[in-house]
ROTINU-488848 format. One line per 8 residues: number of its first residue (from 1); their letters; for each residue x, y, z of N, C-alpha, C. Coordinates in Angstrom, 3 decimals. Layout:
% ROTINU-488848
NUM = A = X,Y,Z,X,Y,Z,X,Y,Z; ...
END
This chain:
% ROTINU-488848
1 = MLTPSQEW = 2.779,-15.142,21.272,2.261,-15.898,20.147,1.928,-14.931,19.003; 2.315,-15.294,17.804,2.078,-14.452,16.635,0.669,-14.630,16.088; 0.104,-13.552,15.574,-1.177,-13.649,14.878,-0.906,-14.275,13.509; -1.932,-14.815,12.847,-1.712,-15.360,11.511,-1.111,-14.329,10.543; -1.543,-13.078,10.629,-0.988,-12.039,9.754,0.501,-11.841,10.015; 0.899,-11.810,11.266,2.309,-11.644,11.608,3.130,-12.843,11.139; 2.559,-14.038,11.330,3.246,-15.262,10.919,3.473,-15.274,9.405; 2.419,-14.938,8.646,2.547,-14.959,7.192,3.408,-13.817,6.684
9 = SAKITAWQ = 3.380,-12.713,7.355,4.252,-11.604,6.983,5.715,-12.025,7.119; 6.030,-12.737,8.186,7.389,-13.233,8.386,7.763,-14.253,7.306; 6.826,-15.114,6.932,7.092,-16.104,5.888,7.321,-15.421,4.541; 6.533,-14.408,4.254,6.679,-13.687,2.991,8.042,-12.998,2.942; 8.438,-12.392,4.047,9.751,-11.752,4.121,10.857,-12.775,3.935; 10.732,-13.936,4.569,11.739,-14.992,4.430,11.851,-15.449,2.985; 10.710,-15.620,2.314,10.736,-16.016,0.906,11.413,-14.943,0.057; 11.041,-13.660,0.268,11.620,-12.575,-0.525,13.128,-12.508,-0.339
17 = QSGMPLAG = 13.593,-12.701,0.869,15.026,-12.634,1.156,15.782,-13.845,0.624; 15.059,-14.944,0.409,15.726,-16.162,-0.071,16.152,-16.049,-1.531; 15.427,-15.259,-2.316,15.726,-15.146,-3.739,15.259,-16.350,-4.540; 14.563,-17.263,-3.896,14.090,-18.478,-4.562,12.760,-18.223,-5.264; 12.461,-19.037,-6.294,11.113,-18.995,-6.854,10.120,-19.430,-5.772; 8.921,-18.875,-5.821,7.940,-19.142,-4.770,7.619,-20.631,-4.626; 7.388,-21.301,-5.744,7.028,-22.728,-5.667,8.137,-23.535,-4.993; 9.371,-23.242,-5.332,10.496,-23.957,-4.721,10.614,-23.659,-3.237
25 = WCRENSEN = 10.410,-22.402,-2.866,10.478,-22.033,-1.456,9.386,-22.751,-0.666; 8.185,-22.811,-1.234,7.074,-23.489,-0.559,7.371,-24.972,-0.370; 7.899,-25.610,-1.413,8.252,-27.037,-1.293,9.295,-27.244,-0.203; 10.331,-26.421,-0.221,11.430,-26.569,0.728,10.983,-26.296,2.163; 9.978,-25.440,2.328,9.518,-25.073,3.666,8.181,-25.698,4.046; 7.749,-26.678,3.261,6.507,-27.411,3.523,5.307,-26.479,3.704; 5.204,-25.486,2.824,4.075,-24.558,2.840,3.195,-24.821,1.631; 1.901,-24.641,1.804,0.960,-24.792,0.706,1.083,-23.577,-0.210
33 = YHRFLYWR = 1.388,-23.817,-1.474,1.612,-22.762,-2.461,0.407,-21.831,-2.577; -0.802,-22.383,-2.688,-2.002,-21.563,-2.863,-2.338,-20.761,-1.599; -2.089,-21.341,-0.444,-2.303,-20.607,0.806,-1.315,-19.445,0.886; -0.081,-19.696,0.430,0.920,-18.632,0.424,0.464,-17.480,-0.478; -0.039,-17.805,-1.674,-0.533,-16.770,-2.590,-1.665,-15.971,-1.960; -2.561,-16.674,-1.272,-3.678,-16.014,-0.600,-3.166,-14.986,0.409; -2.238,-15.397,1.269,-1.752,-14.500,2.302,-0.906,-13.374,1.713; -0.156,-13.647,0.676,0.637,-12.592,0.045,-0.288,-11.511,-0.514
41 = KRLAVPDP = -1.378,-11.935,-1.150,-2.334,-10.970,-1.692,-3.055,-10.239,-0.559; -3.462,-10.954,0.451,-4.206,-10.350,1.564,-3.368,-9.309,2.296; -2.096,-9.604,2.489,-1.245,-8.687,3.237,-0.731,-7.530,2.381; -0.860,-7.637,1.069,-0.390,-6.577,0.180,-1.360,-5.407,0.132; -2.605,-5.625,0.517,-3.623,-4.579,0.458,-3.569,-3.783,1.755; -3.355,-2.461,1.657,-3.334,-1.675,2.894,-4.708,-1.630,3.534; -4.729,-1.456,4.841,-5.995,-1.344,5.572,-6.739,-0.100,5.098; -8.060,-0.220,4.891,-8.799,0.998,4.554,-8.736,1.939,5.750
49 = GRFLELTL = -8.587,3.181,5.542,-8.472,4.108,6.657,-7.051,4.305,7.117; -6.130,3.593,6.524,-4.718,3.775,6.862,-4.193,4.922,6.009; -3.517,5.863,6.626,-3.003,7.007,5.913,-1.540,6.798,5.590; -1.152,7.235,4.421,0.241,7.185,4.008,0.739,8.615,3.881; 1.928,8.863,4.380,2.490,10.197,4.265,3.066,10.373,2.866; 2.702,11.463,2.230,3.205,11.766,0.902,4.212,12.893,1.003; 5.301,12.743,0.300,6.248,13.840,0.204,6.198,14.342,-1.225; 6.121,15.637,-1.360,6.001,16.206,-2.693,7.350,16.248,-3.394
57 = PAAPISLE = 7.361,15.869,-4.659,8.597,15.996,-5.430,8.853,17.468,-5.734; 10.016,17.768,-6.264,10.345,19.149,-6.612,9.374,19.695,-7.652; 8.957,18.842,-8.577,8.017,19.268,-9.620,6.602,19.236,-9.058; 5.720,20.114,-9.541,4.324,20.089,-9.081,3.651,18.759,-9.426; 2.646,18.400,-8.639,1.854,17.209,-8.923,0.411,17.636,-9.149; -0.383,16.756,-9.724,-1.795,17.035,-9.970,-2.641,15.941,-9.352; -3.726,16.339,-8.698,-4.709,15.398,-8.153,-5.994,15.594,-8.936; -6.662,14.477,-9.250,-7.940,14.584,-9.937,-9.014,13.932,-9.083
65 = CNGVIVHI = -10.119,14.642,-8.907,-11.236,14.139,-8.108,-12.527,14.617,-8.752; -13.386,13.691,-9.090,-14.678,14.030,-9.714,-14.509,14.941,-10.926; -13.477,14.697,-11.718,-13.265,15.475,-12.930,-12.596,16.821,-12.722; -12.273,17.166,-11.479,-11.594,18.428,-11.188,-10.127,18.126,-10.943; -9.245,18.875,-11.602,-7.806,18.672,-11.438,-7.255,19.794,-10.574; -6.518,19.424,-9.526,-5.894,20.377,-8.617,-4.383,20.210,-8.761; -3.695,21.291,-9.098,-2.237,21.278,-9.224,-1.631,21.739,-7.903; -0.657,20.985,-7.406,-0.055,21.270,-6.099,1.460,21.340,-6.263
73 = SKGFDSGL = 2.046,22.363,-5.687,3.508,22.462,-5.693,3.992,22.682,-4.263; 5.294,22.576,-4.081,5.873,22.749,-2.750,5.419,24.069,-2.151; 5.182,24.066,-0.850,4.779,25.269,-0.153,3.291,25.555,-0.234; 2.492,24.560,-0.685,1.049,24.783,-0.801,0.421,24.962,0.575; -0.745,25.562,0.591,-1.499,25.781,1.827,-2.327,24.522,2.103; -1.922,23.734,3.108,-2.596,22.460,3.376,-4.042,22.665,3.823; -4.328,23.767,4.503,-5.705,24.052,4.917,-6.599,24.296,3.712; -6.075,25.028,2.733,-6.838,25.288,1.517,-7.085,23.978,0.760
81 = LADILSVL = -6.066,23.133,0.691,-6.243,21.842,0.010,-7.314,21.014,0.720; -7.294,20.988,2.037,-8.306,20.240,2.797,-9.704,20.774,2.489; -9.833,22.095,2.409,-11.137,22.695,2.083,-11.584,22.298,0.680; -10.662,22.334,-0.277,-10.984,21.967,-1.663,-11.445,20.514,-1.731; -10.696,19.620,-1.077,-11.050,18.194,-1.105,-12.381,17.943,-0.409; -12.662,18.696,0.642,-13.941,18.555,1.333,-15.110,18.910,0.420; -14.940,19.989,-0.339,-15.992,20.380,-1.282,-16.155,19.341,-2.373; -15.044,18.834,-2.894,-15.113,17.840,-3.977,-15.739,16.542,-3.491
89 = KRD = -15.519,16.221,-2.247,-16.030,14.975,-1.668,-17.560,14.991,-1.597; -18.143,16.145,-1.467,-19.604,16.260,-1.356,-20.313,15.893,-2.636; -19.659,16.040,-3.771,-20.326,15.782,-5.067,-20.621,14.330,-5.278
END
């Protein structure tokens, strides 16, 4: 049995693959339009505490935290970055 999140995730995928306008898809599939909007918004927000893997582009990137800007390029020392972020987090 699917959880409500799994069920709505499947419905959202079906709608996206259909290429139909949302209102038309809801009518055709006997779904409540406003309930669909609710679940689409709810499922679009990542879980807090969920980590996303970042891959660095060829060009350097900059992170800003508490007004401090850290420039990062390929080959950076991840331990040093963790230490820097830990210090910034304390402020």
